[in-house]
Backbone as JSON Lines, residues from 0, in Angstrom:
{"i":0,"aa":"S","n":[185.08,-349.4,232.35],"ca":[184.0,-350.18,231.75],"c":[184.55,-351.47,231.19]}
{"i":1,"aa":"G","n":[184.37,-351.75,229.92],"ca":[184.81,-353.0,229.32],"c":[183.69,-354.01,229.28]}
{"i":2,"aa":"P","n":[183.97,-355.2,228.78],"ca":[182.94,-356.22,228.68],"c":[182.39,-356.6,230.05]}
{"i":3,"aa":"G","n":[181.14,-356.98,230.08],"ca":[180.51,-357.41,231.31],"c":[179.02,-357.16,231.24]}
{"i":4,"aa":"P","n":[178.28,-357.66,232.23],"ca":[176.82,-357.54,232.22],"c":[176.33,-356.08,232.19]}
{"i":5,"aa":"A","n":[177.12,-355.15,232.71],"ca":[176.68,-353.75,232.73],"c":[176.85,-353.06,231.38]}
{"i":6,"aa":"L","n":[177.62,-353.65,230.47],"ca":[177.89,-353.02,229.18],"c":[176.63,-352.93,228.31]}
{"i":7,"aa":"C","n":[175.86,-354.01,228.28],"ca":[174.69,-354.07,227.42],"c":[173.79,-355.21,227.87]}
{"i":8,"aa":"T","n":[172.58,-355.21,227.33],"ca":[171.62,-356.27,227.66],"c":[171.69,-357.39,226.63]}
{"i":9,"aa":"E","n":[171.1,-358.51,226.98],"ca":[170.99,-359.61,226.01],"c":[170.19,-359.17,224.79]}
{"i":10,"aa":"E","n":[169.17,-358.36,225.0],"ca":[168.36,-357.88,223.88],"c":[169.21,-357.03,222.94]}
{"i":11,"aa":"E","n":[170.1,-356.2,223.49],"ca":[170.99,-355.4,222.64],"c":[171.93,-356.29,221.83]}
{"i":12,"aa":"V","n":[172.43,-357.34,222.45],"ca":[173.3,-358.29,221.73],"c":[172.5,-358.98,220.63]}
{"i":13,"aa":"S","n":[171.31,-359.44,220.96],"ca":[170.47,-360.13,219.97],"c":[170.15,-359.22,218.79]}
{"i":14,"aa":"R","n":[169.83,-357.96,219.1],"ca":[169.5,-357.01,218.03],"c":[170.72,-356.75,217.15]}
{"i":15,"aa":"L","n":[171.89,-356.6,217.76],"ca":[173.12,-356.39,216.99],"c":[173.35,-357.54,216.02]}
{"i":16,"aa":"V","n":[173.28,-358.75,216.52],"ca":[173.52,-359.93,215.68],"c":[172.46,-360.03,214.58]}
{"i":17,"aa":"R","n":[171.2,-359.88,214.95],"ca":[170.11,-359.98,213.99],"c":[170.24,-358.93,212.88]}
{"i":18,"aa":"D","n":[170.45,-357.67,213.28],"ca":[170.54,-356.58,212.29],"c":[171.79,-356.7,211.43]}
{"i":19,"aa":"F","n":[172.9,-357.09,212.05],"ca":[174.16,-357.21,211.3],"c":[174.05,-358.31,210.24]}
{"i":20,"aa":"Y","n":[173.57,-359.48,210.65],"ca":[173.53,-360.58,209.68],"c":[172.42,-360.4,208.65]}
{"i":21,"aa":"A","n":[171.4,-359.61,208.96],"ca":[170.43,-359.24,207.93],"c":[171.15,-358.43,206.84]}
{"i":22,"aa":"R","n":[172.03,-357.52,207.26],"ca":[172.83,-356.74,206.3],"c":[173.76,-357.64,205.5]}
{"i":23,"aa":"V","n":[174.44,-358.54,206.2],"ca":[175.39,-359.45,205.55],"c":[174.69,-360.27,204.47]}
{"i":24,"aa":"R","n":[173.52,-360.8,204.79],"ca":[172.82,-361.66,203.85],"c":[172.4,-360.92,202.59]}
{"i":25,"aa":"L","n":[172.14,-359.62,202.7],"ca":[171.74,-358.81,201.55],"c":[172.93,-358.24,200.78]}
{"i":26,"aa":"D","n":[174.12,-358.39,201.34],"ca":[175.31,-357.77,200.75],"c":[175.79,-358.56,199.52]}
{"i":27,"aa":"D","n":[176.11,-357.82,198.45],"ca":[176.57,-358.46,197.21],"c":[177.86,-359.24,197.4]}
{"i":28,"aa":"Q","n":[178.76,-358.73,198.26],"ca":[180.05,-359.39,198.44],"c":[179.98,-360.55,199.44]}
{"i":29,"aa":"L","n":[179.32,-360.33,200.57],"ca":[179.32,-361.32,201.64],"c":[178.17,-362.32,201.57]}
{"i":30,"aa":"G","n":[177.03,-361.87,201.09],"ca":[175.84,-362.72,201.08],"c":[176.04,-364.09,200.45]}
{"i":31,"aa":"P","n":[176.61,-364.16,199.24],"ca":[176.76,-365.47,198.58],"c":[177.62,-366.45,199.38]}
{"i":32,"aa":"S","n":[178.68,-365.95,200.01],"ca":[179.55,-366.83,200.79],"c":[178.82,-367.41,202.0]}
{"i":33,"aa":"F","n":[178.04,-366.57,202.68],"ca":[177.27,-367.05,203.83],"c":[176.15,-367.99,203.38]}
{"i":34,"aa":"D","n":[175.44,-367.62,202.32],"ca":[174.33,-368.45,201.86],"c":[174.8,-369.83,201.41]}
{"i":35,"aa":"A","n":[176.02,-369.91,200.9],"ca":[176.56,-371.2,200.45],"c":[176.86,-372.13,201.63]}
{"i":36,"aa":"R","n":[177.03,-371.56,202.82],"ca":[177.47,-372.35,203.97],"c":[176.46,-372.46,205.1]}
{"i":37,"aa":"V","n":[175.64,-371.44,205.28],"ca":[174.69,-371.45,206.39],"c":[173.34,-371.95,205.88]}
{"i":38,"aa":"H","n":[172.96,-373.13,206.36],"ca":[171.72,-373.75,205.88],"c":[170.61,-373.65,206.92]}
{"i":39,"aa":"D","n":[170.95,-373.27,208.13],"ca":[169.95,-373.13,209.2],"c":[170.23,-371.8,209.91]}
{"i":40,"aa":"W","n":[169.66,-370.73,209.36],"ca":[169.94,-369.4,209.91],"c":[169.5,-369.23,211.36]}
{"i":41,"aa":"P","n":[168.33,-369.72,211.77],"ca":[167.96,-369.53,213.19],"c":[169.0,-370.13,214.16]}
{"i":42,"aa":"T","n":[169.49,-371.33,213.85],"ca":[170.5,-371.96,214.71],"c":[171.81,-371.17,214.65]}
{"i":43,"aa":"H","n":[172.19,-370.74,213.45],"ca":[173.44,-369.98,213.3],"c":[173.36,-368.65,214.06]}
{"i":44,"aa":"L","n":[172.23,-367.97,213.95],"ca":[172.07,-366.69,214.66],"c":[172.09,-366.89,216.17]}
{"i":45,"aa":"A","n":[171.51,-367.99,216.65],"ca":[171.55,-368.29,218.08],"c":[172.99,-368.5,218.54]}
{"i":46,"aa":"Q","n":[173.78,-369.22,217.73],"ca":[175.19,-369.46,218.09],"c":[175.98,-368.15,218.05]}
{"i":47,"aa":"L","n":[175.72,-367.32,217.06],"ca":[176.41,-366.02,216.96],"c":[176.01,-365.1,218.12]}
{"i":48,"aa":"T","n":[174.76,-365.18,218.54],"ca":[174.33,-364.4,219.69],"c":[175.06,-364.87,220.94]}
{"i":49,"aa":"D","n":[175.21,-366.17,221.11],"ca":[175.98,-366.7,222.24],"c":[177.43,-366.21,222.17]}
{"i":50,"aa":"F","n":[178.01,-366.21,220.97],"ca":[179.39,-365.74,220.8],"c":[179.53,-364.28,221.21]}
{"i":51,"aa":"W","n":[178.67,-363.42,220.65],"ca":[178.78,-361.99,220.95],"c":[178.38,-361.67,222.39]}
{"i":52,"aa":"S","n":[177.52,-362.49,222.97],"ca":[177.19,-362.32,224.39],"c":[178.43,-362.62,225.23]}
{"i":53,"aa":"A","n":[179.19,-363.63,224.84],"ca":[180.43,-363.96,225.55],"c":[181.44,-362.81,225.42]}
{"i":54,"aa":"V","n":[181.57,-362.28,224.2],"ca":[182.53,-361.2,223.95],"c":[182.14,-359.93,224.7]}
{"i":55,"aa":"L","n":[180.87,-359.56,224.65],"ca":[180.44,-358.27,225.19],"c":[179.96,-358.32,226.63]}
{"i":56,"aa":"R","n":[179.37,-359.42,227.04],"ca":[178.79,-359.49,228.38],"c":[179.52,-360.46,229.3]}
{"i":57,"aa":"G","n":[180.48,-361.23,228.75],"ca":[181.23,-362.17,229.57],"c":[180.46,-363.44,229.9]}
{"i":58,"aa":"T","n":[179.38,-363.71,229.17],"ca":[178.64,-364.96,229.41],"c":[179.46,-366.14,228.89]}
{"i":59,"aa":"R","n":[179.08,-367.32,229.26],"ca":[179.88,-368.5,228.91],"c":[179.07,-369.56,228.18]}
{"i":60,"aa":"R","n":[178.07,-369.12,227.41],"ca":[177.23,-370.09,226.71],"c":[177.84,-370.59,225.41]}
{"i":61,"aa":"F","n":[178.74,-369.81,224.83],"ca":[179.2,-370.13,223.47],"c":[179.96,-371.45,223.44]}
{"i":62,"aa":"R","n":[179.56,-372.3,222.53],"ca":[180.27,-373.54,222.24],"c":[180.46,-373.58,220.74]}
{"i":63,"aa":"G","n":[181.68,-373.61,220.32],"ca":[181.92,-373.66,218.88],"c":[183.39,-373.48,218.58]}
{"i":64,"aa":"A","n":[183.74,-373.71,217.33],"ca":[185.12,-373.59,216.87],"c":[185.11,-372.78,215.58]}
{"i":65,"aa":"P","n":[185.04,-371.44,215.72],"ca":[184.92,-370.64,214.5],"c":[186.16,-370.63,213.62]}
{"i":66,"aa":"V","n":[187.34,-370.8,214.2],"ca":[188.57,-370.68,213.39],"c":[188.64,-371.74,212.29]}
{"i":67,"aa":"P","n":[188.5,-373.03,212.6],"ca":[188.6,-374.02,211.51],"c":[187.55,-373.82,210.42]}
{"i":68,"aa":"K","n":[186.36,-373.37,210.81],"ca":[185.32,-373.14,209.8],"c":[185.74,-372.03,208.84]}
{"i":69,"aa":"H","n":[186.34,-370.98,209.37],"ca":[186.79,-369.88,208.51],"c":[188.01,-370.28,207.67]}
{"i":70,"aa":"M","n":[188.89,-371.1,208.24],"ca":[190.08,-371.52,207.51],"c":[189.71,-372.35,206.28]}
{"i":71,"aa":"A","n":[188.54,-372.98,206.29],"ca":[188.12,-373.86,205.2],"c":[187.45,-373.12,204.05]}
{"i":72,"aa":"I","n":[187.3,-371.81,204.14],"ca":[186.61,-371.04,203.1],"c":[187.64,-370.58,202.07]}
{"i":73,"aa":"P","n":[187.57,-371.12,200.83],"ca":[188.62,-370.8,199.86],"c":[188.64,-369.35,199.4]}
{"i":74,"aa":"E","n":[187.49,-368.68,199.4],"ca":[187.44,-367.34,198.79],"c":[187.66,-366.19,199.77]}
{"i":75,"aa":"L","n":[188.09,-366.47,200.99],"ca":[188.32,-365.37,201.93],"c":[189.4,-364.43,201.4]}
{"i":76,"aa":"S","n":[189.2,-363.14,201.67],"ca":[190.17,-362.14,201.22],"c":[190.14,-360.97,202.2]}
{"i":77,"aa":"A","n":[191.16,-360.15,202.14],"ca":[191.18,-358.94,202.97],"c":[189.96,-358.08,202.66]}
{"i":78,"aa":"A","n":[189.59,-358.0,201.4],"ca":[188.44,-357.17,201.0],"c":[187.15,-357.67,201.68]}
{"i":79,"aa":"L","n":[186.98,-358.97,201.79],"ca":[185.78,-359.5,202.44],"c":[185.79,-359.2,203.94]}
{"i":80,"aa":"F","n":[186.94,-359.34,204.57],"ca":[187.04,-359.0,206.0],"c":[186.74,-357.51,206.21]}
{"i":81,"aa":"L","n":[187.27,-356.66,205.35],"ca":[187.04,-355.22,205.48],"c":[185.56,-354.89,205.25]}
{"i":82,"aa":"R","n":[184.93,-355.58,204.32],"ca":[183.5,-355.37,204.09],"c":[182.7,-355.79,205.32]}
{"i":83,"aa":"W","n":[183.07,-356.93,205.92],"ca":[182.43,-357.43,207.14],"c":[182.55,-356.37,208.25]}
{"i":84,"aa":"L","n":[183.75,-355.82,208.4],"ca":[183.96,-354.78,209.43],"c":[183.15,-353.53,209.13]}
{"i":85,"aa":"D","n":[183.06,-353.15,207.87],"ca":[182.29,-351.96,207.49],"c":[180.81,-352.13,207.84]}
{"i":86,"aa":"L","n":[180.25,-353.29,207.47],"ca":[178.84,-353.54,207.79],"c":[178.62,-353.63,209.3]}
{"i":87,"aa":"F","n":[179.6,-354.19,210.0],"ca":[179.49,-354.3,211.46],"c":[179.47,-352.9,212.08]}
{"i":88,"aa":"A","n":[180.36,-352.03,211.63],"ca":[180.41,-350.66,212.16],"c":[179.13,-349.89,211.83]}
{"i":89,"aa":"Q","n":[178.57,-350.12,210.64],"ca":[177.28,-349.49,210.31],"c":[176.21,-349.93,211.3]}
{"i":90,"aa":"T","n":[176.24,-351.2,211.67],"ca":[175.23,-351.75,212.56],"c":[175.42,-351.25,213.99]}
{"i":91,"aa":"T","n":[176.66,-351.25,214.48],"ca":[176.89,-350.78,215.85],"c":[176.6,-349.29,215.97]}
{"i":92,"aa":"A","n":[176.74,-348.54,214.88],"ca":[176.44,-347.11,214.92],"c":[174.97,-346.85,215.23]}
{"i":93,"aa":"E","n":[174.13,-347.84,215.0],"ca":[172.7,-347.7,215.22],"c":[172.25,-348.27,216.57]}
{"i":94,"aa":"C","n":[173.18,-348.79,217.37],"ca":[172.78,-349.53,218.58],"c":[172.34,-348.62,219.72]}
{"i":95,"aa":"G","n":[172.7,-347.33,219.69],"ca":[172.27,-346.43,220.75],"c":[172.98,-346.61,222.07]}
{"i":96,"aa":"N","n":[174.08,-347.36,222.06],"ca":[174.84,-347.62,223.27],"c":[176.32,-347.39,222.94]}
{"i":97,"aa":"P","n":[176.85,-346.17,223.19],"ca":[178.21,-345.85,222.78],"c":[179.28,-346.78,223.36]}
{"i":98,"aa":"A","n":[179.12,-347.2,224.6],"ca":[180.12,-348.09,225.22],"c":[180.09,-349.46,224.53]}
{"i":99,"aa":"M","n":[178.91,-349.95,224.27],"ca":[178.78,-351.23,223.55],"c":[179.38,-351.1,222.15]}
{"i":100,"aa":"R","n":[179.1,-349.99,221.5],"ca":[179.63,-349.75,220.15],"c":[181.15,-349.82,220.15]}
{"i":101,"aa":"R","n":[181.78,-349.13,221.1],"ca":[183.26,-349.14,221.17],"c":[183.8,-350.54,221.4]}
{"i":102,"aa":"E","n":[183.24,-351.24,222.37],"ca":[183.72,-352.6,222.69],"c":[183.49,-353.55,221.52]}
{"i":103,"aa":"A","n":[182.3,-353.48,220.92],"ca":[181.97,-354.39,219.82],"c":[182.87,-354.13,218.62]}
{"i":104,"aa":"N","n":[183.08,-352.86,218.27],"ca":[183.93,-352.53,217.13],"c":[185.37,-352.96,217.37]}
{"i":105,"aa":"A","n":[185.87,-352.74,218.59],"ca":[187.25,-353.15,218.91],"c":[187.37,-354.67,218.84]}
{"i":106,"aa":"A","n":[186.38,-355.38,219.37],"ca":[186.41,-356.84,219.33],"c":[186.33,-357.34,217.89]}
{"i":107,"aa":"A","n":[185.45,-356.75,217.09],"ca":[185.31,-357.16,215.69],"c":[186.62,-356.96,214.94]}
{"i":108,"aa":"Q","n":[187.27,-355.82,215.17],"ca":[188.56,-355.55,214.51],"c":[189.59,-356.6,214.91]}
{"i":109,"aa":"S","n":[189.66,-356.9,216.2],"ca":[190.61,-357.88,216.69],"c":[190.32,-359.27,216.12]}
{"i":110,"aa":"I","n":[189.06,-359.66,216.1],"ca":[188.66,-360.96,215.56],"c":[189.01,-361.05,214.07]}
{"i":111,"aa":"A","n":[188.66,-360.01,213.32],"ca":[188.94,-360.01,211.88],"c":[190.45,-360.07,211.62]}
{"i":112,"aa":"D","n":[191.22,-359.26,212.36],"ca":[192.68,-359.27,212.2],"c":[193.24,-360.66,212.48]}
{"i":113,"aa":"N","n":[192.79,-361.25,213.59],"ca":[193.29,-362.56,213.99],"c":[192.96,-363.62,212.95]}
{"i":114,"aa":"L","n":[191.69,-363.65,212.51],"ca":[191.3,-364.64,211.51],"c":[192.06,-364.45,210.2]}
{"i":115,"aa":"W","n":[192.25,-363.21,209.78],"ca":[192.95,-362.94,208.52],"c":[194.42,-363.36,208.62]}
{"i":116,"aa":"Q","n":[195.07,-363.08,209.74],"ca":[196.47,-363.49,209.92],"c":[196.57,-365.03,209.89]}
{"i":117,"aa":"R","n":[195.68,-365.69,210.6],"ca":[195.71,-367.15,210.65],"c":[195.39,-367.76,209.3]}
{"i":118,"aa":"Y","n":[194.46,-367.14,208.59],"ca":[194.09,-367.63,207.25],"c":[195.3,-367.59,206.32]}
{"i":119,"aa":"Q","n":[196.0,-366.48,206.34],"ca":[197.18,-366.35,205.48],"c":[198.27,-367.34,205.86]}
{"i":120,"aa":"S","n":[198.5,-367.5,207.16],"ca":[199.52,-368.45,207.62],"c":[199.15,-369.88,207.26]}
{"i":121,"aa":"D","n":[197.86,-370.18,207.32],"ca":[197.37,-371.5,206.97],"c":[197.61,-371.79,205.49]}
{"i":122,"aa":"R","n":[197.43,-370.77,204.66],"ca":[197.6,-370.93,203.2],"c":[199.08,-370.99,202.81]}
{"i":123,"aa":"D","n":[199.91,-370.19,203.47],"ca":[201.33,-370.14,203.14],"c":[202.13,-369.92,204.41]}
{"i":124,"aa":"P","n":[202.55,-371.0,205.08],"ca":[203.22,-370.87,206.38],"c":[204.54,-370.11,206.32]}
{"i":125,"aa":"F","n":[205.13,-369.96,205.13],"ca":[206.43,-369.31,205.03],"c":[206.35,-367.83,204.67]}
{"i":126,"aa":"A","n":[205.18,-367.37,204.29],"ca":[205.01,-365.95,203.93],"c":[204.71,-365.13,205.18]}
{"i":127,"aa":"T","n":[205.01,-363.86,205.12],"ca":[204.67,-362.95,206.21],"c":[203.23,-362.5,206.01]}
{"i":128,"aa":"P","n":[202.34,-362.79,206.98],"ca":[200.94,-362.36,206.81],"c":[200.84,-360.84,206.7]}
{"i":129,"aa":"Q","n":[199.98,-360.39,205.83],"ca":[199.76,-358.97,205.63],"c":[198.62,-358.49,206.52]}
{"i":130,"aa":"P","n":[198.72,-357.27,207.05],"ca":[197.61,-356.75,207.87],"c":[196.38,-356.47,207.01]}
{"i":131,"aa":"L","n":[195.24,-356.41,207.66],"ca":[194.0,-356.08,206.94],"c":[194.06,-354.67,206.37]}
{"i":132,"aa":"R","n":[194.55,-353.75,207.18],"ca":[194.66,-352.36,206.74],"c":[196.14,-352.01,206.62]}
{"i":133,"aa":"P","n":[196.5,-351.21,205.63],"ca":[197.92,-350.83,205.51],"c":[198.39,-350.11,206.78]}
{"i":134,"aa":"V","n":[199.56,-350.5,207.24],"ca":[200.15,-349.87,208.4],"c":[200.96,-348.68,207.89]}
{"i":135,"aa":"S","n":[200.72,-347.5,208.48],"ca":[201.47,-346.33,208.01],"c":[202.94,-346.49,208.37]}
{"i":136,"aa":"L","n":[203.78,-346.03,207.5],"ca":[205.21,-346.14,207.75],"c":[205.65,-345.1,208.77]}
{"i":137,"aa":"L","n":[206.4,-345.56,209.74],"ca":[206.91,-344.65,210.77],"c":[208.16,-343.96,210.22]}
{"i":138,"aa":"P","n":[208.34,-342.69,210.57],"ca":[209.57,-342.03,210.11],"c":[210.79,-342.68,210.76]}
{"i":139,"aa":"I","n":[211.84,-342.76,210.0],"ca":[213.08,-343.33,210.52],"c":[213.82,-342.24,211.28]}
{"i":140,"aa":"V","n":[214.09,-342.49,212.54],"ca":[214.73,-341.49,213.4],"c":[216.23,-341.49,213.14]}
{"i":141,"aa":"G","n":[216.81,-340.3,213.11],"ca":[218.26,-340.17,213.01],"c":[218.81,-340.19,211.6]}
{"i":142,"aa":"T","n":[217.95,-339.98,210.6],"ca":[218.49,-339.97,209.24],"c":[218.62,-338.55,208.74]}
């Protein structure tokens, strides 16, 4: 399987984006940050739908540069990324399409990890970026 037109419909992508960002806007942690920056929600939701359609269906409509916009947000934190992922997983759990849910959750995790690593490097190029989730320590072999 994987991303592509057979994974999900445009309506499923639209519903995911619409339902997810409705949750985000009502969220105590994420809502204020989005409300401070997004002044035209219909346009923003259309762009996010294009983005997720590209990720999940392989369409090529998305035009945008999400990384610099996220790098400019002073209050980003691991906790906010984890909250975003939690709300996203709550939303995909309701989509009724297990394959889409798996792909969307994996993509969201990858996107969040990537943005968080870049955000930290942007703030302090000499520090080692920390992962979003603690990495379990592997046992040391031969001790």
